[in-house]
C-alpha positions in Angstrom: -93.3 54.6 53.5 -95.8 56.4 51.0 -98.8 54.3 49.9 -99.5 55.0 46.2 -103.3 54.4 45.0 -103.8 53.1 41.7 -107.2 54.6 40.3 -108.7 51.5 38.2 -110.6 53.8 36.2 -107.6 55.8 34.8 -105.8 52.4 34.3 -108.5 51.1 32.2 -108.6 54.0 30.4 -104.9 54.2 29.7 -105.2 50.5 28.5 -108.0 51.3 26.3 -106.3 54.2 24.9 -103.2 52.2 23.9 -105.2 49.7 22.3 -107.3 52.1 20.3 -103.8 53.6 19.1 -102.6 50.1 18.3 -105.7 49.3 16.4 -105.3 52.5 14.3 -101.6 51.8 13.8 -102.4 48.2 12.6 -105.2 49.5 10.3 -102.9 51.9 8.6 -100.4 49.5 8.0 -102.7 46.9 6.8 -104.4 49.7 4.4 -100.9 50.6 2.9 -100.2 47.0 2.5 -103.5 46.5 0.7 -103.0 49.1 -1.7 -99.5 48.0 -2.5 -100.8 44.4 -3.0 -103.8 45.5 -5.1 -101.4 47.5 -7.2 -98.9 44.8 -7.7 -101.6 42.2 -8.7 -104.1 44.3 -10.7 -101.9 46.9 -12.5 -99.7 44.8 -14.8 -102.7 42.9 -16.5 -104.9 45.9 -16.6 -102.3 48.2 -18.2 -102.0 45.9 -21.2 -98.3 46.3 -21.2 -95.8 43.4 -20.7 -92.8 43.5 -18.5 -90.8 43.2 -21.6 -92.5 45.5 -24.2 -90.4 48.6 -25.3 -93.0 51.4 -24.6 -91.1 54.5 -25.0 -87.7 56.2 -25.2 -85.0 54.5 -23.1 -84.3 56.3 -19.8 -87.2 58.4 -20.2 -87.9 60.6 -17.0 -91.1 59.7 -14.9 -94.4 61.2 -16.5 -98.1 60.7 -16.4 -97.9 57.8 -19.0 -94.8 56.2 -17.3 -95.0 57.1 -13.6 -91.7 55.4 -12.9 -90.1 56.1 -16.3 -88.4 53.9 -18.4 -85.2 51.8 -18.2 -82.2 51.6 -20.6 -84.3 49.3 -22.9 -87.4 51.5 -22.8 -89.3 49.2 -20.7 -91.9 50.8 -18.4 -90.5 50.6 -14.8 -93.7 50.9 -13.0 -95.2 47.9 -14.8 -92.1 46.0 -13.9 -92.0 47.1 -10.4 -95.6 46.1 -9.9 -95.0 42.7 -11.5 -91.8 42.3 -9.5 -93.7 43.0 -6.4 -96.4 40.3 -7.1 -93.6 37.8 -7.0 -91.9 39.2 -4.1 -95.0 39.2 -2.0 -96.1 35.8 -2.9 -92.6 34.5 -2.0 -92.4 36.4 1.2 -95.9 35.2 2.3 -95.1 31.7 1.6 -91.7 31.9 3.1 -93.1 33.2 6.5 -96.3 31.2 6.5 -94.9 27.6 6.2 -92.1 28.2 8.8 -94.7 30.0 11.1 -97.0 27.0 11.1 -94.3 24.3 11.4 -92.0 26.2 13.7 -95.0 26.9 16.1 -96.1 23.4 16.2 -92.9 22.0 16.7 -92.2 24.6 19.6 -95.5 23.5 21.2 -94.5 19.9 21.1 -91.0 20.8 22.3 -92.4 22.7 25.2 -94.6 20.0 26.2 -91.8 17.6 26.1 -89.3 19.8 28.1 -86.6 17.9 29.4 -87.0 14.9 27.4 -84.7 13.6 24.6 -87.1 14.9 21.9 -86.9 18.4 23.4 -83.2 18.4 23.5 -83.0 17.2 20.0 -85.3 19.8 18.6 -83.5 22.6 20.6 -80.0 21.6 19.4 -81.1 21.8 15.9 -82.6 25.2 16.6 -79.4 26.4 18.2 -77.4 25.0 15.2 -79.4 26.9 12.6 -79.6 30.2 14.6 -75.8 30.0 14.9 -75.3 30.9 11.5 -76.2 34.5 10.3 -79.6 34.3 8.5 -78.6 36.2 5.2 -75.4 34.2 4.7 -77.3 31.0 5.4 -80.1 31.7 2.8 -77.6 32.7 0.1 -75.4 29.6 0.9 -78.6 27.3 0.6 -79.9 29.3 -2.6 -76.6 28.8 -4.2 -76.3 25.1 -3.3 -80.0 24.3 -4.6 -79.3 26.0 -7.8 -80.8 29.1 -9.7 -82.3 27.3 -12.6 -84.8 25.0 -10.7 -88.4 25.8 -11.7 -91.2 24.6 -9.8 -95.0 24.9 -10.7 -95.7 28.6 -11.8 -92.5 30.0 -9.9 -89.8 31.4 -12.2 -86.3 30.2 -11.9 -84.6 31.1 -8.5 -87.6 31.5 -6.6 -88.1 27.9 -5.5 -84.5 27.8 -4.1 -85.4 30.9 -2.1 -88.5 29.3 -0.7 -86.6 26.2 0.2 -83.8 28.0 1.9 -86.4 29.9 3.9 -88.4 26.8 4.9 -85.1 25.0 6.1 -83.9 28.0 8.2 -86.8 30.3 9.3 -89.0 27.8 11.5 -86.3 27.8 14.1 -87.1 31.1 15.6 -90.7 30.5 15.6 -90.1 27.0 17.4 -87.9 29.0 20.0 -90.6 31.6 20.8 -93.4 28.8 20.7 -91.5 26.6 23.2 -91.1 29.8 25.6 -94.7 30.6 25.5 -95.7 26.9 25.8 -93.6 26.6 29.0 -95.3 29.6 30.5 -98.8 28.8 29.4 -98.8 25.0 30.4 -98.7 26.0 34.1 -101.7 28.1 34.1 -104.7 27.0 35.9 -107.0 26.6 32.8 -104.5 24.3 31.1 -104.1 22.3 34.1 -108.0 22.2 34.6 -108.3 21.0 31.2 -105.8 18.1 31.7 -107.4 17.2 34.9 -110.7 16.9 33.1 -109.4 14.1 30.9 -108.9 15.8 27.7 -106.5 14.4 25.3 -103.1 16.2 24.7 -103.9 16.9 21.2 -107.3 18.5 22.3 -105.5 20.7 25.1 -102.9 21.6 22.6 -105.8 22.6 19.8 -108.0 24.3 22.4 -105.8 26.0 24.7 -102.1 26.0 23.9 -102.0 26.9 20.2 -104.6 29.8 20.4 -102.4 31.4 23.2 -99.2 30.8 21.5 -99.9 32.0 18.0 -100.3 35.8 18.9 -96.7 35.9 19.8 -95.3 33.8 16.7 -97.8 35.8 14.4 -96.4 39.2 15.7 -92.9 38.0 14.9 -94.1 36.7 11.5 -95.1 40.3 10.7 -91.5 41.6 11.5 -90.2 38.5 9.6 -91.9 39.7 6.4 -89.8 42.7 6.4 -86.5 40.8 6.9 -87.6 38.1 4.1 -88.5 41.0 1.6 -85.0 42.6 2.4 -83.2 39.3 1.9 -84.9 38.5 -1.4 -84.1 42.0 -2.7 -80.7 41.9 -1.9 -79.8 38.4 -3.3 -79.4 39.8 -6.9 -76.5 41.9 -5.5 -74.9 38.7 -4.4 -75.4 36.7 -7.6 -78.3 34.7 -6.5 -82.0 35.2 -6.6 -84.7 35.3 -9.2 -83.1 35.0 -12.7 -83.8 37.4 -15.2 -85.6 38.4 -17.4 -88.4 37.9 -14.7 -88.7 41.1 -12.8 -88.2 41.4 -9.3 -87.7 44.3 -6.8 -84.1 43.5 -6.0 -83.2 42.7 -9.7 -84.6 45.9 -10.8 -82.8 47.9 -8.1 -79.6 46.1 -9.2 -80.0 46.5 -13.0 -80.4 50.3 -12.4 -77.2 50.7 -10.2 -75.1 51.8 -13.1 -77.7 54.4 -14.2 -77.8 56.3 -10.8 -76.2 59.3 -12.1 -78.2 59.4 -15.4 -81.3 57.9 -14.6 -81.9 57.5 -10.8 -85.6 56.6 -10.9 -84.9 53.1 -12.4 -83.6 52.1 -8.9 -85.1 54.8 -6.7 -88.6 54.1 -7.6 -88.5 50.4 -6.8 -86.5 51.1 -3.8 -89.3 53.4 -2.3 -91.9 50.8 -3.0 -89.9 48.2 -1.0 -89.5 50.9 1.8 -93.3 51.6 1.8 -94.0 47.7 1.8 -91.7 47.5 4.9 -93.2 50.4 6.7 -96.5 49.0 6.2 -95.9 45.6 7.7 -93.8 47.3 10.5 -96.9 49.2 11.4 -98.8 46.0 11.4 -96.4 44.3 13.7 -96.1 47.1 16.0 -99.9 47.3 16.4 -100.2 43.6 16.7 -97.6 43.3 19.3 -99.7 45.7 21.7 -102.8 44.2 21.0 -101.6 40.8 21.8 -100.2 42.2 25.2 -96.6 41.8 24.2 -95.9 45.5 24.7 -97.3 47.7 27.6 -96.8 51.2 25.8 
């Protein structure tokens, strides 16, 4: 049998090269997302134009003055798209961050209590939630909660989306965190920490959470794309953020009847949604390699 020798130097170089490519991929995605975010938060107030102002001739083609043209009411589509993106990004960030924190913590608890009644109860709830298609579950909860519920500065429809995301999305993070915890808790550094007499909370805080979070955070970056897609699709199903508040999905939905006459009303916001998805996807791909979840 032939013996294959592995050159440690070449292996280290290959790993370093992959990590450098992953860092560049993450940086490109983060840079693109930063540009989109800054445009969404800074352009509407700096432009001096309201999302409801009639600024030009209806269905005016894209120009220097109106980069995305105007809609059938003469409103600036670019301003409305940036203002709508501000809402979508905030809802997506909240809709991912809260389930990420709650689901990761609950998954670590379940992993530490593996085989007990607590673990079985948590996992049965997770299985029940995951048994339903995500988009249908979000739509059903949004309709049940109601589109007219206002909360703080959030417009009508947005709180219902957030509650639906909070109720459903944590389950995936809990399952990922539980699997990671089951793997990590048997490692020498965790066993040594327990033998030295550290409390369970200290072991979780110092050793388990820092090693579980990279896996759940990487999934969270991919989940942002799914959440934005779900939010943008809700107006097509009769739910979501209520007019006249601009939102990416509602802007695209309102322009569906103008595709033959003024395709820019739907196409331009759609391209922004695609660019946002690409940016987050690049960040997720880079993060997955950097965290050791992918070898190539």
